[in-house]
C-alpha positions as CSV (number, residue, x, y, z in Angstrom):
1,M,88.1,81.7,15.5
2,N,86.9,85.1,14.3
3,A,86.2,86.1,17.9
4,A,89.7,85.1,18.8
5,R,91.1,87.1,15.9
6,S,89.1,90.2,16.9
7,K,90.2,90.0,20.5
8,I,93.9,89.7,19.4
9,K,93.5,92.7,17.1
10,A,91.8,94.6,19.9
11,R,94.8,94.2,22.1
12,K,97.1,95.3,19.3
13,L,99.6,92.5,19.8
14,N,102.9,92.6,18.0
15,M,103.3,89.1,16.4
16,K,107.1,89.6,16.3
17,K,107.4,89.6,20.1
18,A,107.5,86.2,21.8
19,T,105.4,87.4,24.8
20,D,102.7,88.8,22.5
21,I,102.6,85.5,20.6
22,V,102.1,83.6,23.8
23,I,99.3,85.9,24.8
24,A,97.7,85.5,21.3
25,I,97.9,81.7,21.6
26,G,96.3,81.8,25.1
27,I,93.4,84.0,23.7
28,F,92.9,81.6,20.8
29,I,92.9,78.5,22.9
30,A,90.5,80.1,25.4
31,V,88.0,81.2,22.8
32,V,88.1,78.1,20.7
33,D,88.0,75.7,23.6
34,F,85.0,77.5,25.1
35,A,83.2,77.3,21.8
36,I,83.9,73.6,21.4
37,F,83.4,72.4,24.9
38,A,80.7,74.6,26.2
39,A,77.9,72.6,24.5
40,S,79.2,69.3,25.9
41,A,79.6,70.8,29.4
42,V,76.0,71.9,29.4
43,A,74.9,68.5,28.2
44,S,77.0,66.8,30.9
45,W,75.6,69.0,33.7
46,G,72.1,68.4,32.4
47,A,72.6,64.6,32.5
48,F,74.1,64.9,36.0
49,F,71.0,66.7,37.3
50,L,68.6,64.3,35.5
51,V,70.3,61.3,37.2
52,F,70.7,62.7,40.7
53,I,67.6,64.8,41.1
């Protein structure tokens, strides 16, 4: 979440504008989802290659 916060601050988004809020939500979701699901995706691909290779 800190990475998302720093990316939002780097873009200097105005949280009073609806378009900037949507952009901030998109950044947050992208960063947090990557952090949560990256480990499981790597494990899934590893299992796939173990089974089929």
